N, C-alpha and C positions, 0 to 999 in steps of 0.2 A: 226937404225932399221935393224936387220938382221934376215933372215929366213933360216931354215935348208932346205936341198934339198927336203925332202919328203913333207914339207909344201908348198914349191914353186910349186912342181909338182901337188899336190892336188888342189891348187888354180888355176893353169893354166888350169886344166881340168874342175873342178866343180864350180869354182867361178871366171870366167874370168873378168879381170879388177880390182879385189880387191887389189892385191898386188901393182899394179901400182898406184891406188888411195891412198893407205897407204903410199907408198914411196914419193908421191907428197906432202904429208903433211909435211914431213921432208925437202925435197929439196926446196920447195917453202915457207918454214917457215910459214905455215898456222897457224892461231889462231882459237879458237873456242869461241862461245858466248852462254850464257845461259840467255834467255829472261824470265822474271818472274815479280812478283809484288815487290814493294819496301820492303814489310814486309818479304817476303821469301828471297830476296837478302840479307837483313840485317841479317837474321838468318844464312844463308850460311856463310857469312863473319865472323860474331861475334862468332858463335859456331864452326866455321871451320869444317863444315860437309855438305855433299850433300845427299839429301833424294832420295831414290829410291822407287817409288810407283808401286803398282800392275797395270799391263797393262789394267785391266778392268776399271780403273778410270782415264785414260789419256784423253787429250783433243780430240784426234781422237778416237771416241767410237768403231771404227772397228779394233783397234789394234789387231794384230795376227789373229783374225778371218778373216780379209781381205786376209792375206797371205795364210791361210789354204784354203779359198774358191778358190783362184787362182790355188793352187796346184790341187785341185779336178777338176777344169774346164780344165786346160791345159793338165794335165797328162791323162785325159780321151779322149783327142782329137787326131788329126792327128799327131802333133809334139810329143805328149806323146807316141804314138804308135811307132814312129821312135826311140825315146829314149829307150823304152822297148826292141825293137828288137835288138838294138846295145848292150845293157847290157846282154840280154839273150844269145847272140852269144858268150859272154865271159864265163859265167857260167849259165847254165840252173837253174832256180829256184831262181835267185837273186832277181827278182822283187817281188816275193811272200814273201821272207824273209824281204825285205825292207818295204813292205806294212804292214806286221805284226808288225814290229818295230815301224813304224809310228803310227799305231792304238793304240799301247800301250803308246805312249808319247804325242800325239797331245792335249789331254785334259789337261795334266799337263803343257804343253807349254802355253796353253791359260790361265790357272788359276794361275800358280805359276812362272810367269816371272815378275821380278821387274825392272823398267826402269827409267833412267834419260836421258833427251834429251838435246843435245847441237847442235848448227848449225855451219857450217863453216863461219867464219867472214871475210867479204870483207874489204880490206884496205880503200876503199873509204867510208866505213860506220863508220870510226873512230870518226867522229864528229857528226853523226846524227843517226846511227843505221839503222834499216830496217823497213820501215813504216808498211808493212804487219805484221811484228812480234809484233810491238807495239800494233796494233789493236787486235791481237789474244791472246797475252800472258801477257801483263802487261806494267809497266812503268819504268822498270829497266833492264839493260843488263849488265851482268858480263862477260867481255872478258878475256879469259885465254890463256896462252901459251900451246903449244902442247906436252910438255914433258911427262906428265902422259899417254897421248893417244898413244904415239909412243914407249913406253917401251914394248918389247916383253917378257912377263913373264906369268907364269901360277900360280904364288904364291897367288895372290889376289883373284882369282876365280871371278873377275869382268872383263868383256870384252867390247871392243868397236868395232863398225862396221858401215860403211856408209850404209844408207838406200837406198834401190832400189825403185824407183818410177815407178811402172809398171802397165799397164792395162793388160787384158788377152792377147791381141796381143803382148804386150811388153814382158811378161814372156815367151810366145811361141817363140818369136824371140831369147830371151836370152837362152832358153832351146836348141834351134837349134845349137847355138854356142857350148854348152856343149856336145851335141850329136856328132857334128863334131870332137871335141877334143877326145871323147871316141873312135871313129872309128880310129883316127890317132894313139892313144896310146893303142890300144887293147892289144898288146903283153906285154907292161909294166904293165897294170892293171891285166892281167892274172897272171903275175909273183907275184903279191901281195897276191893272194888268194881270195876266195869268201868272207870270213868274213870281210876282209879289204874293199873290194868293197862295201859290204852292209853298212859298217860304213861310207864310203865316201858319198854314196847316202843319208844316214840318215842326215849327217852333211849339205849337200846341201839343203835338204828339211827344216832343222831347220832354216837356214838363210832365205829361202823364207818365212817361217812362221813368224818369229819374227822381220824381218827387211825389209818388203815390205809394201809400203804404196800406196794409191791412187795417181795417177799422179797430181791431183789437189793440193797436198801439196809440189810439187817439189821445189818451190822457198824457202822452209825452209832449204834446203841443210843439212839435219839432219844427225848427227852421233849418234848412239844409244849406250848408256852404259847399259848393262844388267847384272842382277844377278839372278842365278837359285839356290836358297837354297835347293831345293829338290834333286839336283844333287851333290852339293858340298858346304860346309860351308866356308865362307870367314873369314880370321883372322882380316880383317879391317872393318867388318860390325857389327852394333849393331841393334838388333830388338827392335821395340817399337810399341805400339798401340796408335793411335791418332785419333782425330776427325777433319776432314777437310771438309769444305763445308757442315757440318751436317752429313757426312758419317763416321762412325767408321771404321777404317781400320788399317791393319798392314803395317808398313813401315820399311825400312832398311836404317840406317844412315852410310854413309861412312866417316870416320874421315879423314879430309884433312891434310896430313902431309908428310914429307919426311922420309919414312920408307922402304928402299929398301928390308929389310929382310922380309917384308910383301908383297912386290910387288908394293909399292907406291914410285914412283920416281918424285921428284920435285913437289909434290902436296900440300906442305904447302903454305899458303896464300901469304907470301912475294915473293916466287918463282913463284907461279902459276899465280897471278893476273897481267894482262896487263893494264886493265882500267875498270872503271865502267862508263857506259853511263846512265845518268838520262834522261829518255824519257819524252814525253809530260805529264806534270803534273801541278796541280794548284799551287804548292809551290816548284818550282825547286831549288831555292837557299837554302831553309831549308833542302831539301834532300841532296844537295851538301855538306852542312856543316856536316850533320850527318855521311855520308859515309866517308868523308875525316877524320873526327875525329876518327872513328872506325879503319880505315886503319892505322892511325898514332899510335894508341894504340897497334896494332898488329905488329908494327915494319916495316911497309911498307915504303920504302924510297920515298921521294918526294910525299907523300900521296896527297897533295893538287892538284897536277897536274895529279894524276891518276883518278880523277873524272871529267867527262866531261858532260856538259849540252847539250842535243840534240838541234840542231837548226831547227828541223822540226816544222813548224807552225801548228801543229794539235790541234784543240780545244778539250779539254777534258771534258768540262762541258756539 
C-alpha cells in the first residue's frame, strides 16, 4: 500500500490517523469479517458477489444523518469557530464556498450512498467469533483476507474507510487536531490555492458524514465499503431491484473476482476467503456440511477446514 505525496499531506492535515490505520492493516496482516445470516452468507459465496445496500436501510437507522448532525453541532460551536478562523486566514471566503458545496451535496450523500460493512477480525476470535456481532447480525461470519481493502486504486469507484466512533465532544476534539495541522501547514495550503482548499474541506466533511457512528457501536470495529453511483459508475457493479424484509429497494452487486483491470485485486473467493465461522445455530453440523461443500465446488483448497463451528454456548431458541 503506497500513497502519493499529496494524498499523504491531505490525510495528515484533514484526516489524522487514517493513513496509519490503513498501513497497520498491511503490517499487522489484519483480516476482516462480514457477519450476516446463513442465507446471505451462502449467496455471497455461491454467487461470488457482495451486496451494497442504501444507507437508509442499514441496521443503524441513523447512518449518515448522525454524521451530518455532528457536523452541524460541532462546526457551529467553539471549536468550529476556531477552525473557520484558521481557514479564513488562508483565503477569505473559503468557508462560504465550502458551505455552499456541502449544501448542494449533503442530501445526495444521505440518499444515494450504498454501503457494505465489514469489521476488523481479531485472531482470538478465529474459533468463536464475536458474541455481540452474533446477537446483532446473524449466525454466520465470513472472514476474509485484506488484499482487496489495501489496494490503492481509483478504477473500481468503490472505496473502503475505517469508521470513526465519535460523540459531539469526540468530533470536536478530532477537529481540534485538524485545526492545529492547518495552522502549522498554512503556507503549504496557501500554495495549493483556494479551490483545492475548498475541495479538501469538502472531502473531510464527506468522511465525517458517511463514516461516523455513535460511540455505542465502537466494538464493531467497522470498515465501511461505499459506492456513490451519482458521482461515478463502477465497472464492477451491477444494479438490481430486490425485496428484502418486505422493502422493495435498489441494490448494487459487486462481483467478487480477481480483475486488476477493474480495480479488483485478489477478490475471488479462493483468494479472498480465510474461513467461515458458523455461529450459534440450531443445526451447526448441517450448516458446516453445506458451506464446506460449496467452497469445494468453487475450488477452495482444504475447504473442510475452512469452515469452523463457533464454540460460544449461546442458546438460539
